[in-house]
MDTraj code that builds the backbone (N, CA, C; nanometers):
import mdtraj as md
import numpy as np

residues = "MET SER ASP LEU HIS GLU ASN SER ILE LEU LEU VAL ASP ASP GLU SER ASP ILE THR THR LEU VAL GLU VAL GLU ALA ARG LYS LEU ILE LYS ASP VAL TYR VAL ALA ASN THR PRO SER ARG ALA ILE GLU ILE ALA LYS GLU HIS LYS ILE ASP VAL ALA ILE VAL ASP VAL ASN MET PRO GLU MET THR GLY LEU GLU LEU ILE SER LYS LEU LYS GLU ILE ASN PRO ARG THR ALA CYS ILE VAL LEU SER ALA VAL ASP THR LYS GLU ASN ILE GLN GLU ALA LEU ARG ILE GLY ALA CYS ASP PHE ILE GLU LYS PRO PHE THR LYS ILE TYR LEU LYS ILE SER MET LEU ARG GLY LEU GLU ARG HIS PHE TYR ASP ALA MET ALA ALA ASP MET LEU ASP LEU LEU VAL LYS ILE ASP ALA LEU LYS PRO GLU GLU LEU LYS ASP LEU THR ALA PRO SER ARG ARG LEU ARG ALA ILE LYS GLN GLY PHE GLY ARG ILE ARG GLU GLU ILE LEU ALA SER LYS LYS LEU ILE".split()
xyz = np.array([
    [1.6443, 0.1608, -1.1379],
    [1.5437, 0.0562, -1.0996],
    [1.5469, 0.1565, -0.9539],
    [1.4186, 0.2091, -0.9395],
    [1.3603, 0.3321, -0.8458],
    [1.2790, 0.2317, -0.6829],
    [1.3234, 0.3710, -0.5668],
    [1.2231, 0.2419, -0.4719],
    [1.0719, 0.1890, -0.5232],
    [1.0099, 0.3325, -0.5770],
    [0.8307, 0.3535, -0.6277],
    [0.8504, 0.1383, -0.6620],
    [0.9416, 0.1596, -0.7798],
    [0.8997, -0.0101, -0.8363],
    [0.9378, -0.1578, -0.7529],
    [1.0472, -0.1115, -0.6625],
    [1.0544, -0.2043, -0.5530],
    [0.9354, -0.2663, -0.5064],
    [0.8821, -0.2056, -0.4665],
    [0.7182, -0.2097, -0.3608],
    [0.6463, -0.3194, -0.4064],
    [0.5410, -0.3943, -0.2826],
    [0.4234, -0.5168, -0.4473],
    [0.3001, -0.4677, -0.3654],
    [0.2068, -0.5122, -0.4794],
    [0.0774, -0.5300, -0.4207],
    [0.0142, -0.6493, -0.4451],
    [-0.0780, -0.6590, -0.3767],
    [-0.1700, -0.7490, -0.4134],
    [-0.3058, -0.7141, -0.4281],
    [-0.3283, -0.8170, -0.5489],
    [-0.5070, -0.7995, -0.5927],
    [-0.6175, -0.8952, -0.5739],
    [-0.7319, -0.8803, -0.5369],
    [-0.7952, -0.9431, -0.5006],
    [-0.9263, -0.9445, -0.5239],
    [-0.9922, -1.0455, -0.6249],
    [-1.1118, -0.9913, -0.6866],
    [-1.1489, -1.1545, -0.7393],
    [-1.2617, -1.1968, -0.7503],
    [-1.2655, -1.3368, -0.7927],
    [-1.2942, -1.2857, -0.9621],
    [-1.3140, -1.1252, -0.9996],
    [-1.2854, -1.1696, -1.1787],
    [-1.2087, -1.1177, -1.1943],
    [-1.1669, -1.2311, -1.3193],
    [-0.9923, -1.2137, -1.3900],
    [-1.0097, -1.1001, -1.4691],
    [-1.1207, -1.1207, -1.5373],
    [-1.1267, -0.9742, -1.6361],
    [-1.0257, -0.8828, -1.5479],
    [-1.1064, -0.8082, -1.4268],
    [-1.1037, -0.7408, -1.3745],
    [-0.9013, -0.7043, -1.2804],
    [-0.8641, -0.8290, -1.2044],
    [-0.7272, -0.8201, -1.2145],
    [-0.6264, -0.9057, -1.3096],
    [-0.6856, -0.9223, -1.4227],
    [-0.6067, -0.8843, -1.5543],
    [-0.5701, -0.7653, -1.5881],
    [-0.6221, -0.6748, -1.5904],
    [-0.7042, -0.5619, -1.5867],
    [-0.5863, -0.4728, -1.5130],
    [-0.6269, -0.4824, -1.3797],
    [-0.5610, -0.4415, -1.2782],
    [-0.3702, -0.5037, -1.3162],
    [-0.3733, -0.5718, -1.2829],
    [-0.2937, -0.6017, -1.2771],
    [-0.1452, -0.5328, -1.3887],
    [-0.2346, -0.5911, -1.5183],
    [-0.1374, -0.4698, -1.5953],
    [-0.1217, -0.3778, -1.5897],
    [-0.1363, -0.2924, -1.5207],
    [-0.1025, -0.1398, -1.4980],
    [-0.0198, -0.1775, -1.3416],
    [-0.0619, -0.2418, -1.3115],
    [0.0147, -0.2261, -1.1498],
    [0.1963, -0.2913, -1.2045],
    [0.2063, -0.3498, -1.2836],
    [0.3052, -0.3659, -1.3227],
    [0.4360, -0.3230, -1.4520],
    [0.3296, -0.1839, -1.4134],
    [0.4200, -0.0885, -1.5360],
    [0.4939, 0.0048, -1.4039],
    [0.4496, 0.0061, -1.2724],
    [0.4702, 0.0421, -1.1479],
    [0.5652, -0.0058, -1.0537],
    [0.5292, -0.1370, -1.0382],
    [0.5665, -0.1794, -0.9218],
    [0.6397, -0.3319, -0.9950],
    [0.7639, -0.4006, -0.9107],
    [0.8047, -0.4765, -0.9224],
    [0.7286, -0.6009, -0.8951],
    [0.6947, -0.6303, -0.7601],
    [0.6242, -0.7426, -0.7588],
    [0.4828, -0.7267, -0.6978],
    [0.4262, -0.7978, -0.8552],
    [0.2559, -0.8159, -0.8318],
    [0.1959, -0.9742, -0.7869],
    [0.1385, -0.9744, -0.7208],
    [0.0458, -1.0745, -0.6788],
    [-0.1154, -1.1243, -0.6530],
    [-0.1333, -1.1682, -0.7187],
    [-0.3123, -1.1571, -0.7856],
    [-0.3351, -1.3087, -0.7010],
    [-0.4683, -1.2853, -0.7067],
    [-0.5325, -1.4357, -0.5694],
    [-0.7071, -1.3790, -0.6291],
    [-0.7687, -1.4604, -0.6354],
    [-0.9228, -1.5269, -0.6870],
    [-1.0097, -1.5129, -0.5555],
    [-0.9599, -1.6204, -0.4707],
    [-1.0285, -1.5728, -0.3377],
    [-0.9714, -1.5199, -0.2390],
    [-1.0034, -1.4816, -0.1034],
    [-1.0141, -1.4103, -0.0093],
    [-0.8680, -1.5222, 0.0573],
    [-0.8851, -1.6455, 0.0914],
    [-0.8069, -1.7672, 0.1814],
    [-0.6809, -1.7671, 0.0494],
    [-0.6696, -1.7685, -0.0899],
    [-0.5681, -1.7036, -0.1226],
    [-0.4939, -1.5837, -0.0672],
    [-0.5352, -1.4612, -0.1058],
    [-0.5020, -1.3555, -0.0462],
    [-0.4024, -1.3402, 0.0910],
    [-0.5166, -1.4488, 0.1386],
    [-0.3941, -1.4264, 0.3889],
    [-0.3230, -1.4760, 0.2810],
    [-0.2907, -1.6576, 0.1636],
    [-0.1916, -1.6978, 0.2084],
    [-0.0826, -1.5761, 0.1844],
    [-0.0736, -1.5623, 0.0755],
    [0.0564, -1.4653, -0.0023],
    [0.0927, -1.3750, 0.0978],
    [0.0255, -1.2889, 0.1726],
    [0.0282, -1.1997, 0.2966],
    [0.1199, -1.2390, 0.3510],
    [0.1111, -1.3830, 0.4362],
    [0.1390, -1.4182, 0.5499],
    [0.3164, -1.5142, 0.4523],
    [0.3113, -1.5604, 0.3427],
    [0.4455, -1.5210, 0.2954],
    [0.5185, -1.3978, 0.2385],
    [0.4248, -1.3056, 0.2497],
    [0.5629, -1.1697, 0.1567],
    [0.5036, -1.0608, 0.1962],
    [0.6179, -1.0019, 0.2104],
    [0.6053, -0.8086, 0.2644],
    [0.4117, -0.7775, 0.1098],
    [0.3470, -0.7354, 0.2110],
    [0.2758, -0.6348, 0.0736],
    [0.2282, -0.5022, 0.1309],
    [0.3262, -0.4610, 0.0291],
    [0.2603, -0.2241, 0.0994],
    [0.1276, -0.2422, 0.0489],
    [0.0818, -0.2716, -0.1146],
    [-0.0502, -0.2152, -0.1231],
    [-0.1267, -0.3440, -0.1419],
    [-0.2757, -0.3125, -0.0931],
    [-0.3632, -0.3802, -0.0962],
    [-0.4683, -0.3819, -0.2177],
    [-0.5334, -0.3715, -0.3662],
    [-0.7358, -0.3458, -0.4219],
    [-0.7514, -0.5443, -0.3652],
    [-0.8601, -0.4744, -0.3425],
    [-0.9560, -0.5920, -0.2706],
    [-1.0646, -0.5290, -0.3302],
    [-1.1439, -0.6760, -0.3797],
    [-1.2872, -0.6507, -0.4462],
    [-1.3741, -0.6439, -0.2242],
    [-1.4659, -0.5817, -0.3046],
    [-1.6008, -0.6231, -0.2006],
    [-1.6386, -0.6834, -0.1906],
    [-1.7167, -0.7193, -0.2758],
    [-1.8400, -0.8753, -0.2498],
    [-1.7313, -0.9560, -0.3858],
    [-1.6799, -1.0708, -0.2431],
    [-1.6164, -1.1953, -0.3181],
    [-1.6706, -1.3231, -0.1865],
    [-1.6696, -1.4745, -0.2497],
    [-1.6630, -1.5485, -0.2098],
    [-1.6166, -1.5902, -0.0596],
    [-1.6570, -1.6545, 0.0447],
    [-1.5547, -1.7200, 0.1692],
    [-1.6298, -1.5292, 0.2708],
    [-1.5797, -1.4466, 0.2061],
    [-1.5749, -1.3159, 0.2624],
    [-1.6077, -1.2121, 0.2006],
    [-1.6456, -1.1016, 0.2794],
    [-1.6428, -0.9440, 0.1835],
    [-1.4975, -0.9066, 0.2204],
    [-1.4849, -0.8327, 0.0825],
    [-1.3426, -0.7518, 0.0855],
    [-1.2955, -0.6288, 0.2055],
    [-1.3351, -0.6084, 0.2472],
    [-1.3916, -0.5353, 0.4042],
    [-1.3339, -0.6583, 0.5325],
    [-1.4458, -0.7745, 0.5251],
    [-1.3356, -0.8717, 0.6335],
    [-1.1884, -0.8928, 0.5604],
    [-1.1484, -0.9104, 0.4689],
    [-1.0692, -0.9346, 0.3912],
    [-0.9188, -0.8584, 0.4647],
    [-0.9491, -0.7044, 0.3963],
    [-0.8892, -0.6280, 0.4550],
    [-0.8822, -0.5953, 0.6268],
    [-0.9212, -0.6460, 0.6731],
    [-0.9009, -0.6870, 0.8009],
    [-0.7560, -0.7692, 0.8616],
    [-0.8536, -0.8767, 0.8534],
    [-0.7376, -0.9912, 0.8493],
    [-0.5708, -0.9647, 0.7708],
    [-0.6104, -0.9200, 0.6390],
    [-0.4772, -0.8125, 0.5905],
    [-0.3812, -0.7474, 0.6974],
    [-0.4566, -0.6667, 0.8028],
    [-0.4322, -0.5710, 0.8540],
    [-0.3829, -0.6205, 0.9846],
    [-0.4068, -0.7326, 1.0314],
    [-0.4126, -0.8332, 1.1316],
    [-0.2354, -0.9080, 1.0699],
    [-0.2263, -0.8739, 0.9923],
    [-0.0807, -0.9657, 0.8941],
    [0.0293, -0.8826, 0.9319],
    [-0.0008, -0.7677, 0.8907],
    [0.0360, -0.6802, 0.8500],
    [0.0219, -0.5476, 0.8121],
    [0.0233, -0.4350, 0.9560],
    [-0.0729, -0.3260, 0.9589],
    [-0.0299, -0.2284, 0.8604],
    [0.1058, -0.2581, 0.8465],
    [0.1500, -0.0627, 0.7260],
    [0.0881, -0.1523, 0.5909],
    [0.0206, -0.1911, 0.5671],
    [-0.0074, -0.2760, 0.3838],
    [-0.1426, -0.1640, 0.4337],
    [-0.1366, -0.0674, 0.2657],
    [-0.1634, 0.0014, 0.2623],
    [-0.3092, -0.0612, 0.1674],
    [-0.4258, -0.0982, 0.1757],
    [-0.5845, -0.1486, 0.1323],
    [-0.6526, -0.0512, 0.0640],
    [-0.6917, -0.0426, -0.0422],
    [-0.8094, 0.0357, -0.1223],
    [-0.8610, -0.1008, -0.1581],
    [-0.9824, -0.0120, -0.1481],
    [-1.1085, -0.0973, -0.2037],
    [-1.1220, -0.1174, -0.3035],
    [-1.1702, -0.2002, -0.3778],
    [-1.2603, -0.2412, -0.5453],
    [-1.4039, -0.2303, -0.5178],
    [-1.4852, -0.1806, -0.5734],
    [-1.6016, -0.1820, -0.5365],
    [-1.7144, -0.0978, -0.6935],
    [-1.8093, -0.2639, -0.7229],
    [-1.9679, -0.1659, -0.8429],
    [-2.0382, -0.1551, -0.7995],
    [-2.0574, -0.1481, -0.5954],
    [-2.1915, -0.0684, -0.5091],
    [-2.0795, -0.0200, -0.4503],
    [-2.0821, 0.1417, -0.4409],
    [-2.0842, 0.2505, -0.3398],
    [-2.1375, 0.2926, -0.2199],
    [-2.1595, 0.2369, -0.1563],
    [-2.2556, 0.2830, -0.0557],
    [-2.1611, 0.3798, -0.0040],
    [-2.2407, 0.4440, 0.0652],
    [-2.1975, 0.5284, 0.2118],
    [-2.1762, 0.4535, 0.2835],
    [-2.2419, 0.3248, 0.2930],
    [-2.2278, 0.2342, 0.4550],
    [-2.0879, 0.1549, 0.4081],
    [-2.1236, 0.1056, 0.2465],
    [-1.8975, 0.0177, 0.1964],
    [-1.8507, 0.2086, 0.2675],
    [-1.8549, 0.3223, 0.2233],
    [-1.7516, 0.3600, 0.2085],
    [-1.7060, 0.4463, 0.3832],
    [-1.8111, 0.4334, 0.4308],
    [-1.7180, 0.4954, 0.6221],
    [-1.6758, 0.3230, 0.6519],
    [-1.7158, 0.2520, 0.5988],
    [-1.6458, 0.0670, 0.6701],
    [-1.5001, 0.0506, 0.6650],
    [-1.5011, 0.1273, 0.5026],
    [-1.3355, 0.0777, 0.4919],
    [-1.2784, 0.1694, 0.5275],
    [-1.2704, 0.3702, 0.4899],
    [-1.2528, 0.4074, 0.5531],
    [-1.2122, 0.3528, 0.7148],
    [-1.2952, 0.3193, 0.8083],
    [-1.2908, 0.2746, 0.9834],
    [-1.2176, 0.2163, 0.9708],
    [-1.1949, 0.0966, 0.8937],
    [-1.0726, 0.0181, 0.9351],
    [-0.9784, -0.0189, 0.8741],
    [-0.9659, 0.1402, 0.7797],
    [-0.8251, 0.1718, 0.7660],
    [-0.7674, 0.1420, 0.5113],
    [-0.8323, 0.1486, 0.5383],
    [-0.8677, 0.1802, 0.3825],
    [-0.8328, 0.3326, 0.3456],
    [-0.7298, 0.3257, 0.2471],
    [-0.6322, 0.4368, 0.1210],
    [-0.7460, 0.5126, 0.0528],
    [-0.8357, 0.4263, 0.0295],
    [-0.8903, 0.4762, -0.0999],
    [-1.0259, 0.4209, -0.1444],
    [-1.0861, 0.4173, -0.2313],
    [-1.1767, 0.3664, -0.2581],
    [-1.1954, 0.3782, -0.4474],
    [-1.2160, 0.2810, -0.5020],
    [-1.2138, 0.3047, -0.6205],
    [-1.3435, 0.2011, -0.6769],
    [-1.4354, 0.2746, -0.7643],
    [-1.5394, 0.2655, -0.7678],
    [-1.5412, 0.1655, -0.9849],
    [-1.6103, 0.0534, -0.9528],
    [-1.5989, 0.0075, -1.1209],
    [-1.7335, 0.0326, -1.1547],
    [-1.6943, 0.1038, -1.2884],
    [-1.5986, 0.0817, -1.3243],
    [-1.5037, 0.1975, -1.3294],
    [-1.3963, 0.1640, -1.4181],
    [-1.2902, 0.3186, -1.3691],
    [-1.2583, 0.2903, -1.4423],
    [-1.1534, 0.4317, -1.4296],
    [-1.0554, 0.4246, -1.5410],
    [-0.9196, 0.4506, -1.5080],
    [-0.8265, 0.3898, -1.6777],
    [-0.6887, 0.3482, -1.6110],
    [-0.5934, 0.4560, -1.5195],
    [-0.6401, 0.5259, -1.5102],
    [-0.6331, 0.6805, -1.4619],
    [-0.6302, 0.6806, -1.3049],
    [-0.7290, 0.6588, -1.3509],
    [-0.7978, 0.6585, -1.1893],
    [-0.7080, 0.5395, -1.0883],
    [-0.7420, 0.4296, -1.1577],
    [-0.6690, 0.3443, -1.1049],
    [-0.4960, 0.3425, -1.0880],
    [-0.4487, 0.4212, -1.1755],
    [-0.2819, 0.4781, -1.1403],
    [-0.2776, 0.5456, -1.0069],
    [-0.3553, 0.6540, -0.9984],
    [-0.3491, 0.6911, -0.9153],
    [-0.3709, 0.6611, -0.7373],
    [-0.4073, 0.6180, -0.7776],
    [-0.5039, 0.5037, -0.6406],
    [-0.3827, 0.4147, -0.5810],
    [-0.3696, 0.3763, -0.6972],
    [-0.1485, 0.2826, -0.6956],
    [-0.0353, 0.3308, -0.5878],
    [-0.0464, 0.4588, -0.6286],
    [0.0137, 0.5774, -0.6037],
    [0.0142, 0.5924, -0.4945],
    [-0.1238, 0.6613, -0.4642],
    [-0.2016, 0.6775, -0.2797],
    [-0.1623, 0.5909, -0.1865],
    [-0.1911, 0.4819, -0.3042],
    [-0.1360, 0.3835, -0.1877],
    [-0.0627, 0.3078, -0.1359],
    [0.0680, 0.3390, -0.2634],
    [0.2065, 0.3281, -0.2390],
    [0.2520, 0.4591, -0.1165],
    [0.1987, 0.5819, -0.1239],
    [0.2088, 0.6750, -0.0497],
    [0.2065, 0.6785, 0.0980],
    [0.0593, 0.6527, 0.1405],
    [0.0861, 0.5671, 0.2297],
    [0.1387, 0.4914, 0.3013],
    [0.1688, 0.3932, 0.2450],
    [0.2669, 0.2836, 0.2970],
    [0.3664, 0.3578, 0.3075],
    [0.3758, 0.4551, 0.2113],
    [0.5607, 0.4926, 0.2601],
    [0.5546, 0.6372, 0.4015],
    [0.4443, 0.6332, 0.4089],
    [0.4122, 0.6842, 0.5313],
    [0.4121, 0.6315, 0.6733],
    [0.3888, 0.5703, 0.6321],
    [0.3362, 0.4635, 0.7443],
    [0.4464, 0.4053, 0.7979],
    [0.5947, 0.4073, 0.6926],
    [0.7238, 0.2995, 0.7154],
    [0.7734, 0.4083, 0.7683],
    [0.8072, 0.5704, 0.7356],
    [0.8494, 0.6742, 0.7783],
    [0.8157, 0.7374, 0.9010],
    [0.6772, 0.6951, 0.9223],
    [0.6909, 0.6901, 1.0742],
    [0.6770, 0.6409, 1.1954],
    [0.6828, 0.4961, 1.1829],
    [0.7018, 0.4295, 1.1893],
    [0.8550, 0.4548, 1.1756],
    [0.9917, 0.4271, 1.1495],
    [1.0800, 0.4505, 1.0948],
    [1.1108, 0.6102, 1.2534],
    [1.0672, 0.7022, 1.1924],
    [1.1187, 0.7972, 1.3684],
    [1.0529, 0.8093, 1.4970],
    [0.9573, 0.6916, 1.4823],
    [0.8917, 0.6313, 1.7005],
    [1.0307, 0.5540, 1.6838],
    [1.0875, 0.4885, 1.6494],
    [1.1998, 0.3763, 1.6030],
    [1.3301, 0.4594, 1.6501],
    [1.3791, 0.5801, 1.5882],
    [1.4695, 0.6314, 1.5934],
    [1.4237, 0.7398, 1.7348],
    [1.2911, 0.7913, 1.7588],
    [1.2552, 0.8121, 1.8899],
    [1.2817, 0.7876, 2.0664],
    [1.3054, 0.6547, 2.0418],
    [1.3070, 0.5883, 2.1022],
    [1.4173, 0.5293, 2.1190],
    [1.5675, 0.5127, 2.0351],
    [1.6314, 0.5069, 2.0588],
    [1.6971, 0.6033, 2.1235],
    [1.6456, 0.7077, 2.0610],
    [1.7085, 0.8872, 2.0717],
    [1.7315, 0.8702, 2.2991],
    [1.6080, 0.8547, 2.3747],
    [1.5810, 0.8534, 2.4340],
    [1.6668, 0.7747, 2.5551],
    [1.6645, 0.6517, 2.4434],
    [1.7108, 0.5698, 2.4819],
    [1.8993, 0.6249, 2.5495],
    [1.9410, 0.7101, 2.5109],
    [2.0709, 0.7370, 2.4863],
    [2.1482, 0.7930, 2.5967],
    [2.2648, 0.7374, 2.6145],
    [2.2618, 0.8342, 2.7527],
    [2.2987, 0.9823, 2.6849],
    [2.3137, 1.0905, 2.7266],
    [2.3843, 1.2144, 2.7122],
    [2.4457, 1.2979, 2.6536],
    [2.5990, 1.1754, 2.6242],
    [2.7539, 1.1849, 2.6152],
    [2.7692, 1.1089, 2.4343],
    [2.6187, 0.9836, 2.3757],
    [2.5945, 0.9315, 2.2865],
    [2.5277, 1.0316, 2.2067],
    [2.4857, 1.1300, 2.2681],
    [2.3721, 1.2001, 2.2156],
    [2.4765, 1.2940, 2.0416],
    [2.5873, 1.3435, 2.0990],
    [2.6580, 1.3355, 2.0169],
    [2.6682, 1.2861, 1.8369],
    [2.6831, 1.1148, 1.8119],
    [2.7255, 1.0317, 1.7646],
    [2.5613, 0.9282, 1.7221],
    [2.4768, 1.0723, 1.6849],
    [2.3355, 1.0215, 1.5763],
    [2.3721, 1.0197, 1.4446],
    [2.4936, 0.9943, 1.3751],
    [2.5489, 0.9807, 1.2395],
    [2.4657, 0.8942, 1.1422],
    [2.4376, 0.7502, 1.2411],
    [2.3971, 0.5973, 1.1176],
    [2.2631, 0.6828, 1.0884],
    [2.1364, 0.6726, 1.2039],
    [2.0055, 0.7254, 1.2050],
    [2.0203, 0.9027, 1.1064],
    [2.0318, 0.9833, 1.1476],
    [2.0780, 1.0796, 1.0472],
    [2.0662, 1.0528, 0.8247],
    [2.1301, 0.9155, 0.8628],
    [2.1510, 0.9183, 0.7118],
    [2.0386, 0.7962, 0.6487],
    [1.9951, 0.7726, 0.8222],
    [1.8591, 0.6467, 0.7107],
    [1.7571, 0.7574, 0.7394],
    [1.7483, 0.9018, 0.8183],
    [1.6502, 1.0224, 0.7303],
    [1.6565, 1.0469, 0.6311],
    [1.7828, 1.1039, 0.6053],
    [1.8377, 1.1200, 0.4884],
    [1.7868, 1.0637, 0.3415],
    [1.8003, 0.9026, 0.3603],
    [1.7361, 0.8001, 0.2572],
    [1.6114, 0.8121, 0.2460],
    [1.5354, 0.7971, 0.3992],
    [1.4140, 0.8378, 0.4143],
    [1.2907, 0.9220, 0.2440],
    [1.3805, 1.0479, 0.3606],
    [1.3557, 1.1672, 0.2452],
    [1.3872, 1.1844, 0.1088],
    [1.4999, 1.0961, 0.0166],
    [1.5549, 1.1050, -0.0550],
    [1.4157, 0.9674, -0.1464],
    [1.3883, 0.9093, -0.0652],
    [1.2937, 0.7923, -0.1494],
    [1.1980, 0.8720, -0.1452],
    [1.1413, 0.9980, -0.0736],
    [1.0313, 1.0516, -0.0668],
    [0.9955, 1.1108, -0.2369],
    [1.1571, 1.1637, -0.1818],
    [1.1672, 1.2506, -0.3583],
    [1.1690, 1.1932, -0.4837],
    [1.2222, 1.0509, -0.4478],
    [1.1929, 0.9481, -0.5662],
    [1.0149, 0.9454, -0.6248],
    [1.0025, 0.9147, -0.4835],
    [0.8176, 0.8785, -0.4701],
    [0.7149, 0.9609, -0.5554],
    [0.7755, 1.1273, -0.5257],
    [0.7178, 1.2257, -0.6172],
    [0.7768, 1.2125, -0.7559],
    [0.9258, 1.2602, -0.7641],
    [0.9178, 1.2024, -0.9089],
    [0.8602, 1.1784, -1.0118],
    [0.8045, 1.0151, -0.9204],
    [0.7659, 0.8645, -1.0077],
    [0.6235, 0.9317, -1.0094],
    [0.5649, 1.0402, -0.8954],
    [0.4022, 1.0587, -0.9446],
    [0.4389, 1.1711, -1.0638],
    [0.4949, 1.2387, -1.0429],
    [0.4966, 1.3475, -1.1301],
    [0.5018, 1.3127, -1.2906],
    [0.5529, 1.1777, -1.2548],
    [0.6366, 1.1504, -1.4370],
    [0.5190, 1.0721, -1.4486],
    [0.4164, 0.9894, -1.3972],
    [0.3125, 0.9124, -1.3944],
    [0.1927, 0.9490, -1.4942],
    [0.2131, 1.1077, -1.4168],
    [0.0874, 1.2015, -1.4557],
    [0.1235, 1.2374, -1.6020],
    [0.2709, 1.2812, -1.5905],
    [0.2868, 1.3198, -1.8244],
    [0.2562, 1.2200, -1.9031],
    [0.2433, 1.0024, -1.8338],
    [0.2904, 0.9495, -1.9516],
    [0.1068, 0.9232, -1.9427],
    [0.0221, 0.9496, -1.8505],
    [-0.0570, 0.9354, -1.8291],
    [-0.1830, 1.0055, -1.9718],
])
top = md.Topology()
chain = top.add_chain()
for i, resn in enumerate(residues, 1):
    res = top.add_residue(resn, chain, resSeq=i)
    for name in ("N", "CA", "C"):
        top.add_atom(name, md.element.get_by_symbol(name[0]), res)
traj = md.Trajectory(xyz[None], top)
């Protein structure tokens, strides 16, 4: 099983036909798929589980998808968020990008574009995690005494694993394009 498959995704839309369609496609790529039909349920799920990618509809009851993205980012800043909307106004797109969304899917959408968007979200999550790991490593290196700098094998193994993980994600993306 690949590292890509080990990720999680949260689908949030008040239209069950949309969540069903997205869920079917997401399960082809990702192991843990969570579905919420309301923003409040999405927040509960995000508090209970580590969410790597969230696909959120803009127009929902309780709060807008953009407000929900802000709340999801408060819970886990590394969650890559994708906006789903039937209305792709310039204002919606700009606001989505301002609050940290990594992609915008306009309804109706194709399965191909949906898969590419999910992979972009996973890629964004991976890069954010890698950047945080690098920052942690730099802090650790900075805290070391000069005589301790010669033994950095554990961080080196971790960096190699991160690089290998990215290679596997790249292979998954290429393989998915062949399957589409």
